[in-house]
C-alpha positions in Angstrom: 15.8 66.0 -17.8 14.8 66.9 -21.3 13.9 64.2 -23.8 15.3 64.3 -27.4 12.6 63.4 -29.9 13.7 62.5 -33.4 11.2 62.4 -36.2 11.7 61.0 -39.7 11.6 63.9 -42.1 9.9 63.7 -45.5 12.8 65.4 -47.2 15.7 63.4 -48.5 19.2 64.7 -47.7 20.9 66.6 -50.5 24.5 67.4 -51.5 27.4 66.1 -49.3 24.9 64.8 -46.7 23.2 62.7 -49.4 26.5 61.1 -50.3 27.5 60.5 -46.7 24.1 58.8 -45.9 23.8 56.8 -49.2 22.8 53.3 -48.4 21.6 54.1 -44.9 18.0 53.8 -43.7 17.4 57.5 -43.1 18.9 60.9 -42.3 21.8 60.9 -39.9 20.9 62.4 -36.5 23.3 65.0 -35.3 25.4 64.1 -32.3 23.9 65.3 -29.1 26.0 65.5 -25.9 24.4 63.7 -22.9 23.5 65.9 -19.9 26.1 66.0 -17.1 26.0 62.9 -15.0 24.3 60.8 -17.7 26.4 58.4 -19.8 26.4 58.9 -23.5 24.1 56.5 -25.4 25.9 53.2 -26.0 28.3 53.8 -23.1 27.8 51.7 -20.0 27.5 53.7 -16.8 30.3 53.4 -14.2 29.6 50.7 -11.7 28.3 51.8 -8.4 30.7 51.3 -5.5 30.2 47.9 -3.9 30.0 47.7 -0.1 32.4 45.2 1.4 30.9 42.0 2.8 29.6 42.2 6.4 32.3 39.9 7.6 35.0 42.3 6.3 33.6 45.2 8.4 34.5 45.5 12.1 31.6 44.5 14.4 29.7 47.2 16.1 29.4 46.0 19.8 27.0 48.8 20.7 24.6 47.8 18.0 25.1 44.1 18.9 24.1 44.8 22.5 21.1 46.8 21.4 19.9 44.0 19.1 20.7 41.3 21.7 18.6 43.2 24.3 15.7 43.5 21.8 15.6 40.0 20.4 17.6 37.6 22.5 17.2 38.4 26.2 13.8 36.8 26.5 15.3 33.4 25.8 19.0 33.7 26.6 18.8 36.1 29.5 20.6 39.4 30.2 23.9 37.8 30.8 23.6 35.0 28.2 23.3 32.3 30.8 20.0 31.0 29.5 16.6 32.5 30.5 13.1 31.7 31.4 12.3 31.4 27.7 14.3 28.2 27.5 17.2 29.5 25.5 20.6 27.7 25.8 23.4 29.3 27.7 25.7 31.4 25.5 28.5 31.2 28.1 29.8 27.9 26.9 32.4 29.5 24.7 30.7 29.0 21.4 32.6 30.7 18.5 31.3 33.6 16.6 30.9 31.4 13.6 28.8 28.9 15.5 26.6 31.7 16.9 26.2 33.1 13.4 25.3 29.7 12.0 22.6 29.1 14.6 21.3 32.6 14.3 21.0 32.3 10.6 19.5 28.8 10.3 18.0 28.2 13.7 18.5 25.1 15.9 16.1 23.0 18.0 13.5 25.5 19.4 15.4 28.6 18.2 14.0 30.1 15.0 16.2 31.2 12.1 16.9 35.0 12.1 18.2 35.2 8.5 15.1 37.1 7.4 14.9 39.2 10.6 18.4 40.6 10.8 20.9 41.5 8.1 24.3 39.7 7.9 25.9 42.8 9.5 23.4 42.8 12.4 23.9 39.1 13.0 27.7 39.7 13.0 27.2 42.5 15.6 25.1 40.2 17.9 27.6 37.3 17.6 30.5 39.7 18.4 28.6 41.1 21.4 28.1 37.6 22.7 31.6 36.4 22.2 33.5 39.6 23.1 31.3 40.9 25.9 28.9 38.3 27.4 31.3 35.3 27.3 34.0 37.4 29.1 31.8 38.4 32.1 
């Protein structure tokens, strides 16, 4: 992208240009079109599209299962019934909202996973637990 450098000239404008610029600080710079894709100076760029909130997206059960197996099995077991790691059973019919809340903030010996998983990943794990593990 080329830069436009304006320098202040030592010559004063003459003729019609002098009349048009009278009372201004310096010579009037000619209008320069902005390169394609670059907004003109003084024009706000168009807002980037905003991704919908994680809750508005459908859960990805395959991703939820993968993440559950990576991070949750050690404590909650393969089937969610509680494991050797001391995790509580997830078969008690907890809602997805309850599971999300506990995953986000932690509870008792369970650490918070808000910094480990994105909101979408936590949503996927909660959906896997409520839609797959709790129905086995």
